[in-house]
N, C-alpha and C positions, 0 to 999 in steps of 0.2 A: 672593878671593871676589867683591869688587865688580867686578872686571874680567870675571868669568865672567858676571855678571848683565847688564852692559852689552853684552857680546858676544851673549848670548842675545836681549836686547831688539833690538840691531841686526840679527841674523839673522831674528828674527820679523818686524820691519818690512820688511826687504828681501824676504822671501818673500811677504808679503801685498801689497806694491806690485808684485811681478812677477806675482802671481796677478791683480791688478786690470788689468794691461796687456794680458791675453789678448784677442786679437781674434777676432772671429767673422764668417765670410763670411755675407752676407745677400743671397740671391737675390731676384729680383722676385717669384717665387711665394711665398717665405717671407714677404716683406714684406706681400703681399696677405693671406696667410692670417692673420698676426698682427694686422693692422689690422682684419680682419673679426671675429676672436676677441675682441679687446679693445675694440671700438667700443661706447660708451655709446649712441649713437643706434640701433644695431642691437638692443641689449638692450632698450631702450624699445620699438622697433618689435615685437619678439617678445613682449613683455609685452602690447602692444595687441592683437596676434593671438590670444594666449591669452584675453584678456578678451572679444574678439569671439566666440570658440569657446564660452566659457562663456555668454555671452548667447544664443547660438543654442540651446544645451542648455536654457537657461531657457525659451526661447520654446517648444521642443518639450514641456517639462514643463507648460506652461500647458494643454495639451490633456488631461492626465490628471486623474482625479477626485481630489478633495481629501477626505481623512477626517481628522477631529479627535475625539478622545475626551479627556474630562476627569472627574475625580471628586473628592469630598471626603468626609471622615468627621469627625465630631465626637463626642466623648465627654465627659460630665459625670459627675464622681465623686459629688458630693453635690448633686443638682438638687432645689430646693425649688420645685416647680410647683403652683400652686393653681389648678385648672381647675374652674370651676362649671358645672354643667349646668342646664337649664331646671327639672328636676324636683327638683333638689337645691339648696335655698336656703341650707343650712348649709355647703355645701362640704365634705361629709364624707369618709370614707375610700375613696370610690368613684373617686378620680382616679387616672389611670394613672401608673406609675413610668416617667419618661423619663430614660434615662441616656446614650443615644447616638443619633446620626442620621447616616445616610449617603445620598448621592445620586450619580448618575453622568449624564453627558450624552455622547451621541454624535452627530456631525454629518457627514453625507456629502453632498458637492456635486459635480456633474458638469456641466461647461459644455456646454449643448446648442447654443446660438446666442449669440455675442457680437458680432454685427454685423460680422463679418469681421476682428475685431481679432487673433484667434489665428492665422488663416490668413496674413493680411498681416504680422503680427509676425514669423512664421517666415521669410517671404519677405524681409522687411527685414534680419532678422538674418543670413541667408545672404548677402545682398549686402554687408553691412557686414564680414562675415568675409572674404569674397573681396577686397574692397577693402583691408582691412588686411594681407592676405597680398601682395597686389600692392605696397602701399606699402613693406613690409618687403623685398621683392625689389628694389624700385627704390632703397631706401636701401643695400642691399647692393652693388648696382652703383656707386652713388656713392662708397661707401667704397673699393671696389676701384679705381675710377678716381682718387680722391684719393691712394691709396697708390702707384699706379703713377706719377702725376705727381711725387709727393715722391721717389720712387726715381730718376726721370729727372733731377730738379733736383739731387739729391745726387750723381749721377754727373757732371753738368755742373760742379758745384762742385769736385768732386775733380779734374777735368780742368783746370779753371781754375787751381787751386792748383798743379798739376804744371806747367802752362805758365809761370806766374809764378815758380816756383822754378827752372826751367830758364832763364828770362830773367834772373833774379837772378844765377845762377851765371855765365852768359856776361858780364853786366855787371861782375861782380867780377873776372872773368879780364881783361876789357878795361881796368879800372881798374888792375890789376896791371901790365899791359903799358904803359899810359900813364904809370904811376909810374916804371917803368924807363926809358922813353924821356925823361921829365922829368929823372931823375937824369943821364942821359948827355947832357943838353942838346939833344936833338933835338925836344922839344915844349915849348910854352909852358906856364907854370904855370896860366894861365887856362883852357886846354883841359883840363888834368887836373882842375881844380875843376869845370868843366862836366860832365865824365863822372862824377865823384863824386856831384854833385848829382842827376844823372839816376838813378844807382843808389840 
């Protein structure tokens, strides 16, 4: 039973390590798309563009009339109100029974002239929105450029690794040949050590 558990754990570990070693081809276009999709700077630029669009809509809304309504209602269950009139010095039963009060207020305002603040506020918001869109586009181009440069550098590094590994293979073959020559007495030990040191 213990052997089966160990075998199952070994197979599970081997399967996950094989799955983790799976490679994926990454083209330049895929690298650019992934960098644009996952860029925090672009997400921030898009948020700023959305904010500028909201500010433009707010500037347009400043031209609209503003209407406010409010109200209040108050009820007293046992009000003891003693109202004295001029003719009634005793404060007799002629006082009214007050048990509730209600009032409402409605306010409507329409901006007729604000010294050009509304008009120029709208124009300013339009310009800010356009500037934020241009900034976002510029940031997108910069991210694409950085991704392409990183891809090119990765290609150069892979090529350099390949060249170094080929040089290492040829140096190891040279060391093997020099070792055979040294065993046969055709090469000095010092030359073999120099070759091994270069490798």
